[in-house]
Structures are given as C-alpha cells and as structure tokens.
C-alpha positions, 0 to 999 in steps of 0.5 A: 075847643075843636068845635070852636076851631072848626067854626072859626075855620068855616067862618074864614072859608065863608068870608074868603068865598064871598065875592069882593066888590069891584071899584071904578079904579079896578075897572079903569086899571084893567081897562088900560091893559085889555085887548079889545080886539077889533072893538066891534060890538060882537067882539065886545059881547064875546069877550064879556061872556068869556070874562063872565064865565071866568068870573073876571069882573074888572074885565067884564065891566071894562068890556061891557061899559066899552060896548055901551059907550061905543054903541049905546046911542045907536042901540037906543035909537034902534029900540025907539023905532020898534013897537015889538021884537024884530022877526028872527029873519031880520033880528040880526040887523039890529046889531047895536040894540042886541049887543048893547042889550046883551052887555047890559044883561051880562053887566047886571048879572055880574053886579048881582053876583057881587051883591052890588045891588044899586049898580045891578038896579041901574043896569037892569033899569037901563036895559028895561027902559032903553033896550027892551027889544034887544035879542040875544042869539043862543048858539043852540039856535034861537033868540032870547030876550035879555030885558025879559025880567029886568023890571022884576029885578029892579023891583027885587033889588031897588032897596037892597044895599 
C-alpha cells in the first residue's frame, strides 16, 4: 500500500512539474498588461531575457513577438545585405538584425522548454533563414551567433509533436 501511495505521489509531482503549453490567448491577455518600456529593440530583448530567466512564458512571448513585429523587416533587410558576420567593431550597428535574431533565439528556446515543438521549429527556421548573421553581445565581452545550430534544431524537432 505504501509503495502504491509513493508511486502515486511521485506521478502527481512529475505531472505538476511538466510545463504547461502557452496559448495565443495567454499571450494576448498578458500583452495588454505588460510594460514595454520605451519599445526599443534593446529594451524588448532585455525584458525577454528577464522573462526567460523567470520562466514567465506569456511575458516572454509577448516581448519577443513585439520585437519581431516592430523590427523584423529592418533586421531581415540588414541580414540580406550581408555575406558574412559583421566585424566586432561594427556589429552593434546592425541593431535590428541582432535584436530580432536574439528574440527569435529566446522564443525558440522557450518553445523547446515547453515542448511546443512545431512552434520551436518555426522560430528556429525563421532565425536560420532570415537572421542568420545576427550576433548577440554577451556581457562577458564577446558576440555569439544565435542562429548557430538553428538548422539542426529544425531537423531535430521537425517531426515531434
């Protein structure tokens, strides 16, 4: 009897630890109440990273989607004009490309955490196809490339549900 109760308790605990999916309605409801600051891409990236750290997924998706909607076209245009990564000395000038690429990376990772694989595939594919030369500044002193590995993630999750 004790073993059965213990297994039941473990099962209930495991189920409660599984992240819930986030719906479009969750995101829209949260989006109406959020503080977007000055609406710059840098602010939206910063708020996205914080929401990611706090596991506040509706907030995260509202911030990242807002950044993509506001600055995505400019970032895509910047990417199309490149044939490689911008040098470190001028990389920050491609702010729209870098910030949208970073937001897509944050978004894709969150979808992965939530096991929302079709959505993760869409975000990773957009990142790989349209923002491949995005660079994200690490406060430790270097740029890293959010799109690196995005194509592999698309292949990994393409057929997962």
